[in-house]
ROVEXTOR-202505 format. One line per field, with one value per residue (C-alpha): residue number from 0; x, y, z. Coordinates in steps of 0.2 Angstrom, whole numbers, plus 5000, padded with zeros to 4 digits. Example, Ala and Ser with C-alpha at 12.3 -4.5 7.8 and 13.67 -1.06 7.14 Angstrom:
% residues 2
tidren = [0:1];
X = [5062:5068];
Y = [4978:4995];
Z = [5039:5036];
***
This chain:
% residues 708
tidren = [0:1:2:3:4:5:6:7:8:9:10:11:12:13:14:15:16:17:18:19:20:21:22:23:24:25:26:27:28:29:30:31:32:33:34:35:36:37:38:39:40:41:42:43:44:45:46:47:48:49:50:51:52:53:54:55:56:57:58:59:60:61:62:63:64:65:66:67:68:69:70:71:72:73:74:75:76:77:78:79:80:81:82:83:84:85:86:87:88:89:90:91:92:93:94:95:96:97:98:99:100:101:102:103:104:105:106:107:108:109:110:111:112:113:114:115:116:117:118:119:120:121:122:123:124:125:126:127:128:129:130:131:132:133:134:135:136:137:138:139:140:141:142:143:144:145:146:147:148:149:150:151:152:153:154:155:156:157:158:159:160:161:162:163:164:165:166:167:168:169:170:171:172:173:174:175:176:177:178:179:180:181:182:183:184:185:186:187:188:189:190:191:192:193:194:195:196:197:198:199:200:201:202:203:204:205:206:207:208:209:210:211:212:213:214:215:216:217:218:219:220:221:222:223:224:225:226:227:228:229:230:231:232:233:234:235:236:237:238:239:240:241:242:243:244:245:246:247:248:249:250:251:252:253:254:255:256:257:258:259:260:261:262:263:264:265:266:267:268:269:270:271:272:273:274:275:276:277:278:279:280:281:282:283:284:285:286:287:288:289:290:291:292:293:294:295:296:297:298:299:300:301:302:303:304:305:306:307:308:309:310:311:312:313:314:315:316:317:318:319:320:321:322:323:324:325:326:327:328:329:330:331:332:333:334:335:336:337:338:339:340:341:342:343:344:345:346:347:348:349:350:351:352:353:354:355:356:357:358:359:360:361:362:363:364:365:366:367:368:369:370:371:372:373:374:375:376:377:378:379:380:381:382:383:384:385:386:387:388:389:390:391:392:393:394:395:396:397:398:399:400:401:402:403:404:405:406:407:408:409:410:411:412:413:414:415:416:417:418:419:420:421:422:423:424:425:426:427:428:429:430:431:432:433:434:435:436:437:438:439:440:441:442:443:444:445:446:447:448:449:450:451:452:453:454:455:456:457:458:459:460:461:462:463:464:465:466:467:468:469:470:471:472:473:474:475:476:477:478:479:480:481:482:483:484:485:486:487:488:489:490:491:492:493:494:495:496:497:498:499:500:501:502:503:504:505:506:507:508:509:510:511:512:513:514:515:516:517:518:519:520:521:522:523:524:525:526:527:528:529:530:531:532:533:534:535:536:537:538:539:540:541:542:543:544:545:546:547:548:549:550:551:552:553:554:555:556:557:558:559:560:561:562:563:564:565:566:567:568:569:570:571:572:573:574:575:576:577:578:579:580:581:582:583:584:585:586:587:588:589:590:591:592:593:594:595:596:597:598:599:600:601:602:603:604:605:606:607:608:609:610:611:612:613:614:615:616:617:618:619:620:621:622:623:624:625:626:627:628:629:630:631:632:633:634:635:636:637:638:639:640:641:642:643:644:645:646:647:648:649:650:651:652:653:654:655:656:657:658:659:660:661:662:663:664:665:666:667:668:669:670:671:672:673:674:675:676:677:678:679:680:681:682:683:684:685:686:687:688:689:690:691:692:693:694:695:696:697:698:699:700:701:702:703:704:705:706:707];
X = [5182:5197:5198:5215:5219:5218:5227:5241:5242:5243:5257:5267:5265:5277:5296:5301:5318:5323:5318:5327:5322:5333:5342:5345:5333:5315:5312:5304:5291:5278:5277:5273:5260:5251:5252:5245:5229:5226:5209:5218:5221:5237:5244:5240:5247:5263:5266:5263:5275:5288:5287:5289:5305:5311:5307:5304:5320:5311:5307:5325:5335:5342:5361:5371:5379:5371:5363:5353:5334:5331:5315:5320:5314:5302:5291:5282:5278:5272:5261:5246:5244:5245:5231:5221:5221:5217:5203:5195:5182:5181:5199:5201:5201:5218:5225:5218:5225:5242:5243:5238:5250:5264:5257:5257:5275:5281:5273:5281:5298:5296:5295:5310:5322:5335:5331:5345:5338:5320:5316:5311:5295:5288:5280:5270:5265:5259:5250:5241:5237:5235:5216:5213:5220:5209:5194:5198:5194:5176:5179:5168:5182:5190:5208:5207:5202:5216:5229:5223:5225:5243:5247:5240:5246:5263:5255:5252:5238:5228:5229:5214:5203:5210:5206:5188:5186:5192:5181:5166:5169:5171:5154:5146:5153:5146:5129:5128:5130:5146:5151:5167:5181:5182:5193:5210:5225:5240:5234:5250:5262:5279:5282:5282:5300:5305:5322:5328:5323:5311:5293:5281:5265:5252:5236:5231:5213:5206:5190:5176:5160:5147:5149:5167:5172:5164:5173:5189:5186:5182:5198:5208:5201:5204:5222:5225:5218:5229:5245:5240:5240:5259:5256:5244:5252:5246:5232:5222:5204:5194:5180:5193:5203:5188:5183:5200:5201:5184:5189:5205:5195:5178:5181:5183:5201:5205:5201:5210:5226:5225:5223:5237:5250:5247:5258:5267:5253:5241:5251:5243:5253:5254:5253:5257:5239:5234:5249:5245:5227:5230:5246:5249:5231:5222:5211:5226:5232:5235:5216:5212:5216:5223:5219:5211:5221:5237:5231:5226:5241:5255:5253:5242:5254:5249:5255:5256:5274:5273:5258:5267:5283:5274:5263:5277:5287:5272:5272:5290:5289:5275:5286:5302:5313:5304:5317:5308:5291:5298:5309:5293:5285:5299:5300:5282:5283:5300:5294:5276:5270:5267:5283:5279:5277:5293:5301:5294:5300:5318:5318:5312:5325:5338:5333:5335:5353:5357:5350:5356:5374:5371:5356:5368:5371:5352:5347:5362:5356:5338:5344:5357:5343:5333:5347:5339:5321:5311:5308:5322:5317:5319:5336:5342:5337:5343:5360:5358:5355:5371:5381:5375:5379:5397:5407:5392:5388:5403:5393:5385:5403:5402:5385:5391:5407:5396:5385:5400:5408:5392:5394:5375:5362:5368:5386:5393:5385:5390:5408:5408:5400:5414:5427:5418:5418:5437:5436:5452:5441:5436:5453:5454:5436:5440:5455:5444:5435:5452:5449:5434:5432:5430:5432:5414:5406:5393:5396:5392:5388:5387:5369:5364:5353:5368:5378:5396:5410:5427:5435:5423:5429:5448:5449:5445:5458:5475:5477:5478:5490:5502:5488:5483:5500:5506:5490:5489:5507:5504:5488:5497:5511:5500:5491:5474:5458:5454:5470:5460:5449:5464:5472:5456:5456:5475:5473:5465:5478:5491:5509:5502:5503:5522:5528:5518:5526:5537:5523:5512:5525:5527:5509:5513:5516:5499:5489:5472:5480:5492:5480:5475:5493:5498:5485:5492:5510:5504:5496:5512:5521:5540:5542:5539:5552:5563:5550:5550:5557:5544:5531:5537:5538:5519:5515:5498:5489:5490:5508:5511:5502:5511:5528:5525:5519:5533:5547:5541:5548:5536:5545:5544:5525:5521:5531:5520:5505:5509:5505:5491:5473:5455:5451:5465:5461:5443:5450:5448:5464:5473:5466:5472:5489:5490:5484:5498:5511:5507:5516:5527:5511:5505:5505:5489:5481:5473:5464:5458:5451:5442:5435:5429:5421:5411:5404:5401:5391:5379:5374:5383:5400:5403:5422:5429:5444:5448:5446:5458:5471:5469:5473:5488:5495:5491:5487:5471:5463:5449:5442:5442:5433:5421:5416:5415:5406:5393:5376:5371:5384:5379:5396:5396:5378:5367:5381:5394:5393:5393:5409:5409:5411:5426:5439:5432:5434:5452:5456:5450:5461:5476:5473:5473:5470:5466:5451:5444:5428:5424:5424:5405:5399:5413:5408:5390:5394:5405:5392:5376:5367:5361:5372:5376:5369:5357:5344:5343:5329:5336:5354:5366:5383:5393:5383:5385:5404:5405:5397:5409:5424:5417:5416:5434:5440:5430:5438:5455:5451:5445:5461:5472:5462:5463:5451:5440];
Y = [4538:4529:4527:4532:4514:4508:4523:4520:4501:4505:4518:4506:4492:4501:4497:4515:4510:4503:4519:4536:4554:4569:4567:4548:4533:4538:4532:4549:4548:4536:4546:4562:4553:4547:4566:4571:4561:4571:4580:4596:4606:4614:4598:4590:4604:4605:4587:4588:4603:4593:4579:4592:4597:4579:4575:4590:4599:4614:4619:4619:4635:4641:4642:4650:4633:4619:4606:4592:4590:4572:4562:4549:4532:4537:4548:4534:4526:4542:4547:4536:4543:4561:4557:4549:4564:4575:4565:4562:4576:4571:4578:4596:4607:4614:4596:4592:4607:4605:4586:4590:4605:4593:4581:4595:4600:4582:4579:4595:4589:4572:4581:4592:4579:4570:4552:4546:4556:4549:4534:4519:4516:4534:4531:4516:4526:4540:4529:4522:4538:4550:4544:4548:4565:4568:4563:4579:4590:4588:4592:4606:4614:4627:4625:4606:4608:4621:4610:4595:4606:4610:4591:4586:4602:4595:4582:4592:4581:4585:4604:4607:4597:4606:4623:4618:4612:4629:4638:4628:4630:4649:4649:4639:4651:4665:4657:4655:4636:4634:4643:4651:4642:4655:4668:4661:4672:4670:4658:4656:4657:4663:4677:4693:4697:4684:4677:4659:4652:4638:4642:4644:4634:4636:4637:4640:4637:4652:4660:4671:4668:4676:4687:4692:4674:4670:4684:4679:4661:4666:4676:4662:4651:4664:4666:4647:4646:4660:4652:4635:4642:4639:4620:4618:4609:4618:4631:4635:4628:4643:4643:4644:4658:4668:4667:4673:4687:4693:4694:4703:4716:4718:4712:4722:4729:4714:4702:4713:4713:4695:4691:4703:4699:4681:4674:4680:4672:4686:4702:4716:4724:4740:4735:4753:4760:4745:4747:4765:4761:4746:4750:4769:4776:4785:4770:4760:4773:4771:4771:4757:4743:4726:4724:4707:4704:4705:4695:4681:4682:4684:4691:4702:4714:4728:4746:4756:4754:4735:4734:4744:4734:4717:4723:4729:4713:4703:4714:4712:4694:4694:4705:4694:4697:4712:4726:4739:4736:4737:4752:4761:4757:4764:4779:4783:4780:4786:4804:4799:4811:4796:4791:4772:4772:4781:4769:4754:4761:4763:4745:4739:4750:4742:4725:4730:4736:4720:4710:4720:4725:4741:4747:4755:4769:4771:4772:4780:4798:4796:4788:4801:4814:4805:4807:4823:4815:4819:4801:4792:4775:4782:4790:4773:4763:4776:4774:4755:4756:4767:4754:4740:4751:4753:4762:4768:4779:4790:4805:4806:4806:4824:4821:4804:4813:4826:4813:4803:4819:4824:4808:4806:4794:4784:4790:4772:4767:4783:4781:4763:4768:4781:4768:4757:4771:4773:4791:4796:4805:4789:4787:4804:4803:4786:4794:4808:4794:4787:4792:4781:4762:4753:4770:4774:4759:4747:4729:4726:4709:4698:4702:4716:4723:4724:4740:4740:4738:4746:4732:4734:4751:4749:4733:4743:4756:4748:4761:4774:4766:4781:4791:4777:4768:4780:4779:4760:4758:4768:4758:4741:4746:4753:4737:4745:4736:4736:4727:4711:4722:4731:4714:4707:4723:4722:4703:4709:4722:4710:4717:4735:4730:4727:4742:4735:4718:4721:4727:4713:4700:4707:4701:4683:4680:4684:4668:4678:4688:4676:4668:4685:4691:4676:4679:4697:4691:4678:4691:4702:4688:4688:4705:4698:4684:4691:4684:4666:4659:4667:4661:4643:4643:4648:4631:4625:4627:4646:4646:4633:4644:4660:4652:4645:4662:4672:4659:4647:4633:4619:4606:4616:4620:4602:4597:4610:4602:4584:4568:4567:4562:4564:4574:4586:4589:4594:4610:4624:4632:4616:4615:4633:4629:4612:4622:4634:4621:4610:4593:4593:4590:4575:4563:4572:4568:4552:4560:4575:4563:4553:4569:4575:4558:4559:4576:4571:4555:4567:4575:4592:4599:4612:4608:4618:4623:4605:4601:4615:4608:4591:4598:4607:4591:4579:4589:4579:4591:4579:4576:4595:4598:4584:4591:4609:4608:4595:4603:4594:4603:4621:4628:4640:4644:4644:4644:4655:4669:4659:4653:4638:4648:4660:4646:4636:4651:4654:4636:4636:4651:4642:4627:4638:4632:4614:4622:4628:4619:4630:4645:4645:4646:4658:4670:4668:4674:4688:4694:4692:4708:4700:4697:4679:4680:4666:4678:4697:4701:4709:4707:4719:4728:4712:4702:4715:4716:4697:4697:4711:4701:4686:4695:4701:4683:4677:4690:4685:4666:4669:4679:4665:4651:4661:4665:4675];
Z = [5991:5998:6017:6026:6030:6013:6006:6019:6014:5996:5999:6009:5996:5985:5988:5990:5997:5980:5971:5970:5972:5969:5986:5986:5991:5991:6009:6014:6000:6009:6025:6014:6004:6020:6026:6009:6012:6028:6030:6034:6018:6025:6030:6014:6003:6014:6011:5992:5991:6001:5988:5974:5982:5982:5964:5953:5947:5942:5960:5965:5965:5949:5948:5934:5928:5918:5928:5919:5923:5929:5931:5945:5947:5961:5950:5940:5956:5964:5949:5952:5970:5965:5951:5964:5976:5961:5956:5973:5976:5994:5996:6001:5985:5990:5991:5974:5966:5974:5968:5950:5950:5953:5940:5927:5932:5931:5914:5908:5915:5906:5889:5893:5901:5890:5886:5897:5912:5910:5921:5910:5919:5915:5898:5905:5920:5910:5897:5912:5921:5906:5903:5922:5920:5904:5914:5925:5910:5915:5933:5940:5949:5937:5944:5942:5924:5920:5928:5918:5903:5908:5911:5894:5884:5880:5868:5852:5846:5861:5859:5848:5859:5875:5867:5863:5881:5887:5876:5881:5899:5896:5888:5902:5915:5905:5904:5923:5921:5930:5946:5950:5960:5973:5967:5965:5965:5953:5940:5936:5925:5931:5943:5933:5937:5924:5923:5924:5940:5946:5941:5955:5957:5944:5954:5972:5979:5987:5993:5985:5976:5964:5949:5953:5954:5938:5929:5936:5931:5913:5912:5918:5905:5892:5898:5897:5879:5873:5880:5873:5855:5854:5856:5842:5827:5812:5811:5826:5824:5816:5829:5843:5834:5830:5849:5855:5842:5846:5864:5859:5850:5858:5876:5891:5896:5906:5891:5879:5890:5892:5874:5869:5881:5889:5875:5859:5849:5848:5851:5841:5827:5837:5856:5862:5863:5874:5885:5887:5892:5903:5912:5910:5908:5921:5924:5929:5942:5960:5964:5952:5964:5958:5939:5936:5920:5930:5944:5932:5920:5933:5951:5961:5967:5979:5975:5959:5956:5957:5946:5932:5934:5933:5919:5908:5912:5905:5890:5887:5888:5875:5864:5867:5852:5846:5851:5841:5849:5867:5863:5857:5873:5883:5873:5876:5895:5900:5902:5909:5923:5935:5943:5944:5925:5922:5934:5925:5908:5915:5921:5905:5896:5908:5902:5884:5888:5896:5881:5866:5865:5856:5867:5879:5867:5864:5882:5891:5886:5892:5908:5911:5910:5923:5936:5942:5942:5958:5961:5970:5963:5945:5950:5957:5942:5930:5938:5937:5918:5916:5926:5914:5899:5904:5892:5883:5898:5894:5888:5906:5914:5921:5929:5936:5943:5951:5959:5965:5973:5981:5991:5993:5987:5972:5974:5975:5959:5951:5956:5949:5933:5931:5933:5921:5908:5911:5917:5927:5939:5947:5955:5962:5968:5976:5985:5992:6002:6009:6027:6028:6031:6015:6006:6012:6003:6010:6011:5993:5986:5970:5965:5955:5969:5980:5980:5973:5985:5985:5976:5962:5959:5964:5954:5938:5940:5936:5922:5935:5946:5947:5956:5968:5972:5986:5995:5993:5999:6014:6019:6016:6027:6041:6045:6039:6043:6024:6019:6013:6003:5995:5991:5983:5972:5968:5962:5946:5942:5936:5933:5936:5955:5954:5963:5978:5978:5993:6003:5998:6001:6019:6023:6019:6038:6042:6040:6037:6023:6015:6002:5996:5996:5986:5973:5970:5969:5956:5946:5946:5939:5936:5943:5961:5958:5973:5985:5978:5994:6005:5993:5993:6012:6013:6006:5999:5982:5982:5985:5971:5959:5964:5964:5946:5940:5947:5943:5929:5940:5937:5947:5963:5960:5958:5974:5983:5976:5982:5974:5961:5967:5961:5976:5972:5954:5959:5966:5952:5958:5955:5938:5934:5940:5930:5915:5916:5919:5904:5900:5915:5925:5914:5929:5934:5917:5922:5937:5927:5914:5927:5934:5917:5913:5929:5924:5906:5911:5921:5904:5906:5905:5919:5921:5907:5917:5920:5902:5898:5911:5902:5885:5892:5900:5886:5870:5867:5855:5848:5866:5868:5852:5855:5872:5868:5852:5857:5856:5872:5882:5876:5881:5867:5867:5883:5895:5886:5898:5914:5922:5910:5894:5895:5899:5884:5872:5878:5876:5858:5855:5862:5851:5836:5818:5823:5831:5815:5817:5832:5821:5817:5835:5840:5825:5831:5848:5842:5829:5839:5843:5859:5874:5878:5896:5901:5907:5902:5915:5930:5924:5932:5928:5933:5920:5907:5910:5909:5892:5886:5892:5883:5867:5869:5872:5857:5846:5852:5850:5832:5828:5834:5825:5809:5795:5807];
***
């Protein structure tokens, strides 16, 4: 046992001010390490989690743009202290588990990070501390053992040994030779909601004892062994495999569910009977309590609906890539007598529609039939599925129109879906709400769980401008409270908004509305040229862009921008303008190049609009192709359906035949049965629409490059 004074002295012997964490100099780390040695479990855990926020990129919020993982210079210096806490049995169990959890996360990060983002001191630090982590495989605390397995599991050579350690401990607990660790909750793997986000902590210490704790511990050991199978190089050791297969066939329901669905490794050939028994069966109903297999494999959710949802998410994850298997499960459950099971099936079907581009046609009909379901949750998520399906929801248009006209629960989403289908009734139904603020819509928002706003519907109706224009003109002239909403909607109409150009230009004197009005005029283009002087007088980036779009006068637009600078070209609006101007804006090219080099040096390419602007001003096709086709940037793969991909695809189309080497990844995007979304779980209608637009852009680019 280390005394607190010695610990503090050891911590302060490290020159932390010369090391970096994710936020800069690591000067906050030593104070947190001293706190991590606190005898109070809560104080110690809080300190370790704060350290994790400073050094582990996996616990930071996910954003839909590429950000490189980084292992900073403070991590090798931090590692020995974390291992010392985990190894010290006089520390609180909670502190030991938290410290080793971070060690496991950092070991995983070190295997995932690109070499240029891995601090040079890490290999030596791990070589020194790895044996100390291996020693924890014999620790009596099951959570410590499991996290030691996690930390070592990325070394394929160790996997067979780790599997035997897990099996031996499982047998020891069964023989009564090893007590439970106190009934931990989520053993952890990710939240069953899935998706791409920061993974939660793997283990937490808890309370409990006796036979129930032993059973939970055995199940946790079994779960980790199943998950470890994917790391084994070559065949699984026969004795370990026979143990797992035996539990999968002859174990109790919890064991059979864990073996089948904790990983894709041992999914049965026909998983449906087990799903029906473990998730939809009578024994899994509202009175069943929290199933232990689900508590150990993911979460311990309260409530029948959440248990079904999370259980099906685990099943779907284990069946990733098996569309037919998941569709069989949905087919079997979507008419189930229990509403939570129907709800889980609809949500699983919605994920399938987001993942597979042809799945909308398969599931729109069943979802339409559930619009009259007695359960409100089933009705709501059936509407969500139809919105994600977009045009494939066309056969349900009459029912959607009736829901939208009824103006009750779900009417906003029904009206949106009708607009996505392209049904003319969407325009007349929207006008029926004209006497209400925001056309009766809520505030809306960008997330799929947010209801649609009026701009989401109105922005998709330029084809029905003849119906809407008289009303829109009246509202624009009347100083309506919703004027900004109307302008945001009209910005996407393009030339279809030309009959409103005079009314929009009249709003340029209102500082609060001028930016939105300029965007509408820019979209209208030359048909708004009569207002060029008023646009020019507005000044600023938006005015420069609008003036160029309506007049084609590059010189005036550049004058409105002012002198080139690195700060200026960081503005995406400026990048779009320079892209449109082309060679006359070549004086901005050096700053664009410097801006791009900064991002390329960080190991990812996010600034595809800036790259497009640079090509327009310089014609540097080799640079474009090198950036966009580099596997490390993943512009045409992982990030194709984020804001990074579409400008890149359109740029390749503009380059034309000289971009022929981009045809293979473009064809792969076009021909894939799966959407290009970075995550299909919980994807909403905006995500699906983005993928459909991407496919349109890809087809056009291939056509312009040629030999499609």
